[in-house]
C-alpha positions, 0 to 999 in steps of 0.5 A: 409821645413826641415824635422822634425823626430818624436822620442818617446824615454824615460825619462832616454835618454832625457837629451842625446838627448837633447843633441845632438839635434844641433849636427844632425841639423848641419849635416843634416839640420833635427830637432828632435820633442822629446816626452819622459816620461815613458816607458810604457806611450811611448809603449802606444803612439806608438800603438795609432798610435802617429807619431814616427820615431825612439823608444828610451824604454827598450831593453826588450820592443824594443824585445816585440815591434820587435816582434809584426812588429812596430819596424824594427829589423835590426835598432835596437842599444844599448845606453848603461844601467843606473842605479838607484839611490838616490838624494836629493836637492843640498844643503842638506845633504847627506844620508847615503844609502849604504846598506839596512838599512841605505836606510831605515832609510833615506826614513823614515827620509824623509818627501817627497820622488819624485819619477817617475810613480810606473805602467809606469815608470822602475824606478817608478815600482822598488823603489815600489818593494824596498820599499815593500822589506824595509818593509815601502811602507805603512808607506811611501805613504802619502809622495809619490810624483810621476810624470810621468816620472823621469825627473820631478820628479827631477825637482819638487824636486829641487823646493821642500821646504820640509827640507828633501826631499828625491827622486829616479830615474836613474841616467841620469835622476839626472845628468841632472837636476839641484839642484839635486846631486846623493847622491848614487847608491841603495844597490847593494841588490836593483839594477836595470841596465836598457839597453836602446836600439833606434830602427826605428819605422815600421812606419818611415816617414824619415827612412834613417834619424831615422838611422841616428839618432841611428847612432849618438845617439848609436855611438863611436862618443858620447861614452864619452857623454854618459858616461857622461851623466849615460849609462854604457857600 
């Protein structure tokens, strides 16, 4: 019987994992069953006992879970850092978001604002902080369109019929979603660059296979793929 590797993974790495599934199966014969979402939701799933061989979340969260004994310290490997950016539906104008003032204007002009969970998703938490700093959180609240993770938020943005919809999430989630365009990174004053790291779960049923997948996911062989996906060294 073929082995299935169980994965709890931040949405920022979902596209990368998907791109490597066939290669990993050809190398090992193992399938991958991935559960993807906000890092907070992935942590909750792990702590609730969900099957997990490999976990991919923020580097800071890996630190905490290693300290708690939930992940194996010597198994960790960084995939790189991912920045947060603005997106629009393909075929619609790209607003200027290069400065705080222009970003504020672009957001106020939008009739719907798509982004991930403002409580458990890294990009969603940060974006709400940006809205507060711009002084427009309350004004835009009725136009929020929030979803469990950035990938879902971007798919919904792509399907939106709102004439002036805009979105914000991590670059990798934008680049892997058909029907949305990457406009630009957030202005430097609001930059968020998040390092994502993979590690083997302490309770992994297939720890050696998990280590092989991490080596593929974070290794030199797939560096170009990670770069194309939006991961930076």
